[in-house]
C-alpha positions as CSV (number, residue, x, y, z in Angstrom):
1,G,134.3,81.9,123.0
2,D,135.2,79.2,125.2
3,V,131.8,78.7,126.5
4,A,130.6,78.2,122.7
5,K,133.3,75.4,122.4
6,A,132.1,73.8,125.6
7,Y,128.6,73.8,124.1
8,R,130.0,72.4,120.9
9,F,131.8,69.5,122.7
10,M,128.4,68.6,124.6
11,A,126.8,68.6,121.2
12,T,129.4,66.0,120.4
13,Y,128.3,63.7,123.0
14,L,124.5,64.2,122.5
15,I,124.5,63.6,118.6
16,A,126.8,60.4,119.4
17,Q,123.5,59.1,121.6
18,G,121.3,60.1,119.1
19,K,119.5,62.8,120.8
20,T,118.8,65.2,117.8
21,E,116.7,67.9,119.8
22,E,119.2,68.1,122.9
23,T,121.9,68.4,120.1
24,L,120.4,71.3,118.2
25,D,119.6,73.0,121.8
26,A,123.2,72.9,122.6
27,L,124.3,73.9,119.2
28,E,121.9,77.0,119.2
29,K,123.6,78.0,122.6
30,M,127.1,77.4,121.1
31,C,125.9,79.8,118.4
32,D,124.5,82.6,120.8
33,H,127.8,82.3,122.6
34,A,130.0,82.9,119.4
35,V,127.9,85.4,118.0
36,A,127.8,87.4,121.2
37,A,131.7,86.8,121.3
38,E,132.2,88.3,118.0
39,A,130.4,91.6,119.0
40,A,132.4,92.1,122.0
41,K,134.9,94.8,122.1
42,P,137.8,95.5,124.6
43,G,136.5,96.5,127.8
44,D,133.2,95.0,127.4
45,P,132.0,92.7,130.2
46,F,132.3,89.2,129.8
47,T,128.7,87.8,130.3
48,S,127.9,84.0,130.7
49,P,126.0,82.0,133.2
50,F,129.3,80.5,134.1
51,T,131.5,83.6,134.3
52,N,130.4,87.4,135.0
53,C,133.4,89.1,136.2
54,L,136.0,89.0,133.5
55,V,136.4,91.6,130.7
56,Y,137.3,91.3,127.1
57,G,141.1,92.2,126.5
58,E,142.9,93.6,123.7
59,E,144.0,90.4,122.7
60,W,140.5,89.4,121.7
61,S,140.4,91.4,118.8
62,N,143.8,90.1,117.6
63,K,142.8,86.4,117.0
64,H,143.7,84.7,113.8
65,I,140.1,83.1,113.8
66,N,137.3,83.8,115.8
67,T,135.3,81.5,117.8
68,A,132.3,81.6,115.0
69,Y,134.7,80.5,112.4
70,F,136.0,77.7,114.6
71,C,132.8,76.3,115.2
72,Y,131.7,76.9,111.6
73,Y,134.4,75.1,110.1
74,K,134.5,72.1,112.3
75,M,131.0,71.4,112.2
76,K,130.8,71.9,108.5
77,H,133.6,69.1,108.1
78,Q,132.6,66.5,110.7
79,S,130.7,63.7,109.7
80,R,129.2,63.3,113.0
81,Y,126.7,66.1,112.3
82,D,125.6,64.4,108.9
83,A,122.3,63.1,110.6
84,I,121.2,66.7,111.5
85,R,122.7,68.6,108.5
86,E,119.4,69.0,106.6
87,E,117.4,69.9,109.9
88,P,116.3,73.6,109.7
89,R,117.6,74.3,113.0
90,F,121.0,73.0,112.3
91,Q,121.0,75.1,108.8
92,A,119.9,78.2,110.9
93,I,123.1,77.7,113.4
94,M,125.2,77.3,110.5
95,E,124.2,80.4,108.7
96,R,124.4,82.7,111.7
97,L,127.9,81.6,112.4
98,R,128.8,81.8,108.7
99,E,127.7,85.4,108.9
100,V,130.0,86.5,111.7
101,A,132.8,83.8,110.9
102,K,136.2,85.5,110.5
103,C,139.6,84.0,109.6
104,I,142.7,86.2,109.2
105,T,144.9,83.2,108.8
106,P,143.8,81.2,105.5
107,V,142.3,77.8,106.3
108,K,145.1,75.8,104.7
109,D,147.4,77.7,106.9
110,W,145.2,77.4,109.9
111,K,145.1,73.5,109.5
112,K,148.5,73.1,110.3
113,Q,148.5,75.0,113.5
C-alpha cells in the first residue's frame, strides 16, 4: 500500500513538470501495487522492489479504506490530473483502481480523519 502511495507522490511532481508519459508510468506502477495490495491476505509475503522480507499482518484486512480507494479518491478529485484525465492510460488506471477500491467508513466520515 505504501509503495503505491509513493508512486502517486512521484506522479504529483511529474505532472507538475508537464511530464505526461512519466506521470502515466508512475501512476501505472501505483495502480499495480494498489491492486496487488488488495489481493494480499494475512501471511502473504510482501513483494516489492523496495522490500521483500515483510509479511502482511491481520491488521492489513481491518483497514477502513484500502490503498486503491485512497489513490482513486485522491486522483478523482485533484485538479492536478485534469491535463491527463482524458488520456486512455489514465482512464484505465482509474478503472483498475475503482474495481478493487473498498471503503468501510463512508467518505463523509473519512474526510474528517
